[in-house]
Structures are given as structure tokens and as C-alpha cells.
N, C-alpha and C positions, 0 to 999 in steps of 0.2 A: 580870563579877558579871550570873548572867543576875537576867532578869524572873522577874515571877511566871509562874508557865506557863496558859497560856490555856485555856479551857472551849472546847471542841468544841462545838458546839449542831446539832441535826439538827430538819427543819422535820416534823412529824406533821399530821397529817389527824386530826381526831378527831369523830366522828357520836352528834351530842345525838337521840335520840328521846322524848317526850314520852310518857305513860304511854296505853295506848291507851283511848281514847272511841268515843264512837257513827261520827266522821269518823275517815278515815285521819287518823295524827300526818303531818307531815310532818318531817323528823328534819332539822337544826340539824347545818351542817358548819365547827367552829371549825381553823384552820392555828396553831398553834401553837410556839414553838422552844423543844426544853427539850432537855439531855441525853440522855436518855432517854426510852423508851414510855411508862414508868411514871410517871416526874415527867409529861407531856401531860397521860395519861390524869387525875390527880391534878390539875390545874390547870384541868382542862373539868369538872371534877365539883365543884369548888368552886362553876360558874356554871349550871349544870343543881338542876333539883329532886330530889327527894332518891328520887322514881320512876321518873324517868328512864333509862330505857338507857342509857350510855355505852361507845362502842366504837370503837379503832380502826382506819381505813379504807384507810389508804397515807400517801403523802408529796408531798413540792415539794421537785422540785431548787432549789438554790443560785438560778440564776439567774430564778425563779418568787418567789420568799422574798423575791429584793432590789428587781426589778421593782414586789412588792408594797408594797415600806417595811416590812416585819416587820423589829419588833422581839423581842428574847427574852423569854420570860416574859409576854410581851404577847398572851394569846388570839385571835383575831378573827375573825371571822362573815366567808364566804364563800362 
């Protein structure tokens, strides 16, 4: 009797750059475990201000994600 299919997660790095002001804004980078890049971007967009730029900037290995104790569907600033 097979169990339910296991969902595969990938850890994505997503940068949020606030709207430009007089000073150069510092981007905040979030690590988020999601099945695909679109879902990772949507999860971080929910945390960002509407004017902020949200961009996928990379990924993390499984080893580093475990060391950071990341959980699926839980964005964390790194």
C-alpha cells in the first residue's frame, strides 16, 4: 500500500529591495523552502511592501538549509 507522494522542496534565495529613497536601500535576502521558484517569489512578496522589488537571486544546498534549520513554507531573513 503506497503512501502519499512526498513533496520535494528546494531552498531559494529571494532578495527584496525597498523603493529607492535618498540613501541607497539595502536589500533583504530571504531563504524559503518551496517546490518551485514562482511559489518562493509569491511567499516573499506577501512579506514585502507593494513598491519593493522582489527577485530570485540563488539557492541553498540541502546541507546549509538543514544547518539553518529551515522549515518548508517559512521564509527567513538570512
